[in-house]
C-alpha positions in Angstrom: 109.6 23.6 -38.0 106.0 24.3 -37.2 103.2 21.7 -37.1 99.6 22.5 -37.8 99.0 23.5 -34.2 101.7 26.2 -34.3 104.0 24.3 -31.9 107.8 24.4 -32.4 109.1 20.8 -33.0 112.9 20.3 -33.3 114.7 17.0 -33.5 117.5 16.5 -30.9 119.4 13.2 -31.4 116.9 10.5 -30.8 114.5 12.9 -29.1 112.2 15.7 -30.1 111.9 19.0 -28.2 108.5 20.5 -28.3 108.0 24.2 -27.4 104.5 25.5 -27.0 103.1 28.8 -25.6 101.9 28.8 -22.0 98.3 30.0 -21.6 96.4 31.1 -18.5 92.7 30.2 -18.5 91.8 33.9 -19.0 94.2 34.3 -22.0 93.1 31.0 -23.5 89.4 32.0 -23.3 90.2 35.4 -24.9 92.0 33.8 -27.8 89.7 30.9 -28.3 86.1 31.8 -27.9 83.9 29.0 -26.7 81.2 27.9 -29.1 77.9 27.6 -27.3 75.5 25.0 -28.6 71.9 26.2 -28.5 69.4 23.6 -27.4 65.8 24.3 -28.5 63.3 24.3 -25.7 59.7 22.9 -25.9 58.4 26.5 -26.4 60.8 26.9 -29.4 59.4 23.8 -31.0 55.8 24.9 -30.2 56.4 28.4 -31.8 57.9 26.7 -34.9 54.9 24.4 -35.2 52.4 27.3 -35.0 54.4 29.3 -37.5 54.4 26.4 -40.0 50.7 25.8 -39.3 49.9 29.5 -40.0 51.8 29.4 -43.3 50.0 26.1 -44.3 46.6 27.5 -43.4 47.3 30.6 -45.4 48.4 28.7 -48.5 45.7 26.0 -48.1 42.6 27.7 -46.7 40.7 24.4 -47.0 42.6 23.2 -44.0 41.0 25.9 -41.8 37.3 25.4 -42.7 36.9 21.7 -43.8 37.7 20.2 -40.4 35.0 22.4 -38.8 32.4 21.8 -41.5 28.9 21.3 -40.1 28.1 18.2 -42.0 24.5 17.7 -40.8 23.5 21.3 -41.0 25.2 22.2 -44.3 25.6 19.2 -46.5 22.0 19.1 -47.9 22.1 22.8 -48.7 25.5 22.4 -50.4 24.2 19.5 -52.5 21.1 21.3 -53.7 23.2 24.4 -54.4 25.9 22.5 -56.2 23.5 20.7 -58.5 21.8 24.0 -59.5 25.1 25.8 -60.0 26.5 22.9 -61.9 23.7 22.9 -64.4 24.1 26.7 -64.9 27.9 26.3 -65.2 27.4 23.7 -68.0 25.2 26.0 -70.0 27.4 29.1 -69.4 30.5 27.2 -70.3 29.1 26.2 -73.6 27.7 29.7 -74.2 30.8 31.6 -73.3 33.0 29.4 -75.5 31.3 31.2 -78.4 32.7 34.5 -77.1 36.2 32.9 -77.1 35.6 31.7 -80.7 36.4 28.0 -79.9 34.2 24.9 -80.1 31.6 24.9 -77.3 32.9 21.8 -75.6 36.1 23.6 -74.4 33.9 25.7 -72.2 33.3 22.7 -70.0 37.0 22.4 -69.2 36.9 26.0 -68.1 34.0 25.2 -65.9 35.7 22.2 -64.3 39.4 22.5 -63.6 39.5 25.9 -62.0 36.8 24.9 -59.5 38.9 22.0 -58.2 41.9 24.3 -57.7 39.8 27.0 -56.0 38.3 24.5 -53.6 41.8 24.0 -52.2 43.4 27.4 -52.5 40.4 29.9 -52.5 39.2 31.9 -49.5 35.6 32.8 -50.5 32.9 30.4 -49.5 30.2 31.5 -51.9 31.6 32.5 -55.4 31.2 30.1 -58.3 34.5 29.9 -60.2 34.5 29.3 -63.9 33.9 31.0 -67.3 33.0 34.7 -67.2 31.9 36.7 -70.2 34.4 39.5 -69.5 37.3 37.2 -69.8 35.8 35.2 -72.6 35.4 38.2 -74.8 38.9 39.4 -74.0 40.4 36.0 -74.8 38.2 35.8 -77.9 39.6 39.2 -79.1 43.2 37.8 -78.8 42.2 34.6 -80.5 40.7 36.3 -83.5 43.6 38.7 -83.7 46.2 35.9 -83.9 44.0 33.4 -85.8 41.7 35.4 -88.1 38.9 33.8 -90.1 40.2 32.1 -93.2 38.9 34.3 -95.9 41.1 32.7 -98.6 40.4 29.1 -97.8 37.8 26.9 -99.6 35.7 26.5 -96.5 36.2 22.8 -96.2 35.8 20.9 -92.9 39.6 20.4 -92.8 40.2 24.2 -92.9 37.6 24.8 -90.2 39.1 22.0 -88.0 42.6 23.4 -88.4 41.5 26.9 -87.5 39.6 25.7 -84.5 42.7 23.8 -83.3 44.8 26.9 -83.6 42.3 29.0 -81.8 42.0 26.5 -79.0 45.8 26.6 -78.6 45.9 30.4 -78.6 43.1 30.5 -75.9 44.9 27.9 -73.8 48.2 29.7 -74.1 46.9 33.2 -73.2 45.1 31.6 -70.3 48.2 29.9 -69.0 50.2 33.1 -69.2 47.5 35.1 -67.4 47.6 32.5 -64.7 51.4 32.9 -64.4 50.9 36.6 -63.9 48.2 36.2 -61.3 50.4 33.7 -59.4 53.4 36.0 -59.4 51.2 39.0 -58.3 49.9 36.8 -55.4 53.4 35.6 -54.4 54.7 39.2 -54.5 51.8 40.4 -52.3 50.2 42.7 -54.9 46.7 42.0 -53.6 46.5 45.6 -52.4 45.6 46.7 -56.0 42.0 45.9 -55.3 41.7 49.1 -53.2 41.9 51.1 -56.4 39.1 49.1 -58.0 36.0 50.5 -56.4 32.5 49.1 -56.9 31.5 52.2 -58.9 34.4 51.6 -61.2 33.7 47.9 -61.7 30.0 48.6 -62.2 30.4 51.3 -64.8 33.1 49.4 -66.6 31.1 46.1 -66.8 27.8 47.8 -67.7 29.3 49.8 -70.6 31.0 46.7 -71.9 27.8 44.7 -72.0 27.0 46.5 -75.3 30.0 44.8 -76.8 28.6 41.4 -76.0 25.3 42.2 -77.6 27.0 43.5 -80.8 29.4 40.6 -80.9 26.6 38.0 -80.7 24.4 39.5 -83.4 26.2 37.3 -86.0 24.9 34.2 -84.1 21.4 35.6 -83.8 21.3 36.3 -87.6 23.6 33.4 -88.5 25.9 35.6 -90.6 29.6 34.9 -90.6 31.0 38.3 -89.5 29.7 41.6 -88.1 30.4 43.2 -91.4 27.9 40.8 -93.0 25.2 42.1 -90.8 25.1 45.2 -92.9 26.1 43.9 -96.3 24.1 40.6 -96.2 21.2 41.4 -93.9 18.8 39.9 -96.4 20.5 36.5 -95.9 19.5 36.4 -92.3 18.4 32.9 -91.1 14.8 33.6 -90.1 14.6 30.5 -87.9 17.5 31.7 -85.8 16.2 35.2 -85.6 12.7 34.1 -84.6 13.9 31.7 -81.9 16.3 34.4 -80.6 13.4 36.9 -80.2 11.2 34.3 -78.5 13.9 33.3 -76.1 14.7 36.9 -75.3 11.1 37.6 -74.5 10.7 34.6 -72.3 13.9 35.2 -70.4 13.2 38.9 -69.7 9.6 38.2 -68.6 10.5 35.4 -66.2 13.5 37.4 -64.8 11.1 40.3 -64.1 8.8 37.9 -62.4 11.7 36.5 -60.3 12.6 40.0 -59.2 9.0 41.1 -58.5 7.9 38.0 -56.6 11.2 36.9 -55.1 9.8 37.3 -51.6 7.1 34.7 -52.4 9.1 32.3 -54.4 11.1 29.6 -52.5 13.8 29.9 -55.2 14.2 31.9 -58.4 12.8 30.1 -61.5 15.8 28.7 -63.4 14.6 30.0 -66.7 18.0 29.7 -68.4 18.0 26.0 -67.7 14.4 25.4 -68.6 14.7 27.3 -71.9 17.9 25.5 -72.9 16.5 22.0 -72.2 13.2 22.8 -74.0 15.1 24.3 -77.0 17.4 21.2 -77.2 14.3 18.9 -77.2 12.5 20.9 -79.9 15.6 21.2 -82.0 16.2 17.4 -81.8 12.6 16.3 -82.7 12.0 18.9 -85.4 15.6 18.5 -86.8 16.3 22.2 -87.1 19.8 21.6 -88.5 18.7 19.8 -91.7 15.3 21.4 -92.2 16.1 25.0 -91.5 19.9 25.1 -91.8 20.4 26.5 -88.3 23.8 26.2 -86.5 23.8 23.7 -83.6 26.3 22.7 -81.1 27.2 19.4 -82.8 29.0 16.5 -81.3 30.7 17.1 -78.0 33.8 14.9 -77.5 33.7 12.6 -74.4 36.5 12.8 -71.9 39.4 15.2 -71.4 42.0 16.6 -73.7 45.6 15.6 -73.1 47.5 18.3 -71.2 49.7 20.4 -73.4 52.4 23.0 -73.0 51.6 26.5 -74.1 52.7 27.7 -77.5 55.9 29.8 -76.9 55.2 31.8 -80.1 51.8 32.7 -78.9 53.1 33.7 -75.5 55.4 36.3 -77.0 52.5 37.9 -78.9 50.0 38.1 -76.1 51.9 39.4 -73.0 49.9 42.6 -72.8 46.6 40.7 -73.3 47.5 38.2 -70.6 48.3 41.0 -68.1 44.9 42.6 -68.8 43.1 39.3 -68.5 44.8 38.6 -65.2 43.9 41.9 -63.6 40.4 42.1 -64.9 39.6 38.5 -63.9 40.9 39.0 -60.4 39.2 42.4 -60.0 35.8 41.1 -60.9 36.1 37.9 -58.9 37.3 39.7 -55.8 34.5 42.4 -56.0 31.9 39.6 -56.1 33.6 37.7 -53.3 33.8 40.8 -51.2 30.0 41.2 -51.4 29.4 37.8 -49.9 32.2 38.1 -47.3 30.6 41.3 -46.0 27.2 39.7 -46.0 28.3 36.6 -44.1 31.0 38.2 -42.0 34.2 36.4 -42.9 37.5 37.6 -44.2 39.2 37.3 -47.6 42.8 37.3 -48.5 43.4 39.2 -51.7 46.9 37.7 -52.2 45.7 34.2 -51.7 42.8 34.8 -54.2 45.4 35.8 -56.8 47.3 32.6 -56.1 44.1 30.5 -56.3 42.9 32.0 -59.6 46.5 31.9 -61.0 46.8 28.2 -60.3 43.3 27.6 -61.7 44.1 29.3 -65.0 47.5 27.5 -65.2 45.8 24.1 -64.8 42.8 25.1 -67.0 45.1 26.4 -69.7 47.1 23.2 -69.6 43.9 21.2 -70.4 42.9 23.6 -73.3 40.4 25.5 -71.2 40.1 29.3 -71.3 40.4 32.0 -68.7 38.2 31.7 -65.6 37.0 34.1 -62.9 33.5 34.2 -61.5 30.1 35.2 -62.9 27.7 37.2 -60.7 24.7 35.4 -62.0 26.2 31.9 -61.3 27.5 32.9 -57.9 24.0 34.3 -57.1 22.6 30.9 -58.0 25.1 29.2 -55.7 24.3 31.5 -52.8 20.6 31.9 -53.2 20.0 28.1 -53.4 21.6 27.6 -50.0 25.3 27.1 -50.7 27.3 27.4 -47.5 30.9 26.5 -48.6 32.9 25.5 -51.6 31.5 21.9 -51.1 28.8 23.3 -53.4 31.5 24.2 -55.9 32.9 20.7 -55.9 29.4 19.3 -56.5 28.9 21.7 -59.4 32.2 20.5 -60.8 30.9 16.9 -60.5 27.8 17.9 -62.6 30.2 19.3 -65.3 32.3 16.1 -65.1 29.2 14.0 -65.8 28.4 16.0 -68.9 32.0 15.8 -70.1 32.2 12.0 -69.6 28.7 10.8 -70.3 25.8 13.0 -71.4 27.3 15.7 -73.5 25.6 14.3 -76.6 22.2 15.4 -75.3 23.2 19.0 -76.0 24.3 18.3 -79.5 21.1 19.4 -81.2 20.9 22.7 -79.3 21.0 25.9 -81.3 24.0 28.0 -80.6 21.8 31.1 -80.6 19.9 29.8 -77.6 22.9 29.9 -75.4 23.8 33.4 -76.4 20.3 34.9 -76.1 19.4 33.0 -72.9 22.3 34.7 -71.0 22.3 38.1 -72.5 19.9 39.4 -69.8 22.4 38.4 -67.1 25.7 39.2 -68.8 28.0 41.9 -67.5 31.3 42.3 -69.3 34.5 44.3 -69.2 37.2 45.3 -71.7 40.9 45.7 -71.0 41.3 49.2 -72.4 38.2 50.5 -70.6 39.5 49.1 -67.3 42.9 50.7 -67.8 41.3 54.1 -68.4 38.9 53.7 -65.5 41.7 52.7 -63.1 43.8 55.6 -64.2 41.0 58.0 -63.7 40.2 56.7 -60.3 43.9 56.9 -59.2 43.9 60.5 -60.4 40.8 61.3 -58.3 42.4 59.6 -55.3 45.6 61.7 -55.7 43.6 64.9 -56.1 41.4 64.2 -53.1 44.5 63.4 -51.0 46.0 66.8 -51.9 42.8 68.8 -51.0 
């Protein structure tokens, strides 16, 4: 018989005879290869450390710049910049919520959570992350398509509340899904797509789409329920809203022209958006516009945060194409703005990491019922022009938004909705998904043609 070692074992009386093959050292080594155990050297451990460190710094850019932050030189500038940017972010968050067709308070969530995420994962030092009209209008289009105005209801507050809740859920779900797409594109290293989105493409695309913002906001300026009503019920226009709109437009345009003409002499641009909004809120409160003139005001802003929610699966299935468009447009606009500042201040950007940062920001923001975020050129301009050096300014701006969410949101309750819209029309640049798709296709065609010539 054979045992497990292959030896012949035969019983012989009270003894056993064992027969085994005879090996020479050479034959044994040939038949049984020696297993060499590899012992890592100090240099192997060192290389592994730097490899892990490189990956960590790539995934968490904050680890590369925060340890070398020049506290004494930069902190004051970042604080001043953060406060100014935060005030603008509050007003824009409230204003752009109108484009999304959700209650204004949800714009504050979009101005808060993505900033925290970008602080950790983003690579730009100067852009201000948060609501952007291009994405707000695109999300708003999806919201209205899936939850149209209740034309058959009796117009009760219960109906309005239910519609608003549905719209908030749709906006949050499409934002969550767009964040998933951005995250996947970043992980799969699709950041190279930005080379096909030139400045001329983005500029033409956003400028043309600005018309859509003006048209979409006419109903707020005239206080008519739909765009169709502008033509059929023009005689029912709320004169108070119309007059205040025209006054605010005039003031904003005049002061912005002054800012441009005398920017060399001014220590900082006049924050006309902030001044007009504060003044309008005070006037509306003391004159009681809502009761006396039946104007639409912000109303009560709920204190604190919403409970995190999972996206609506039914909505996700209906808005896949919308989410892809929002993901690409949001990234394209944000990266183009970030690129301007990276060239100006001579530091590098990582397109793939930017996709990851914005993707995570939208996932978190959508979970807390916010809507899609990117960056606004006007808000980023405020952060940079008021002395912002790093994303510390972004964190401080988020702190300003947090204060409004938790404590002083009630001060904005008497503010007319129309004031927000009109105040920012002069600075709004938008984009639409179909227009971007056509523009990108055309530019790709021109690239191919030029490469063949």
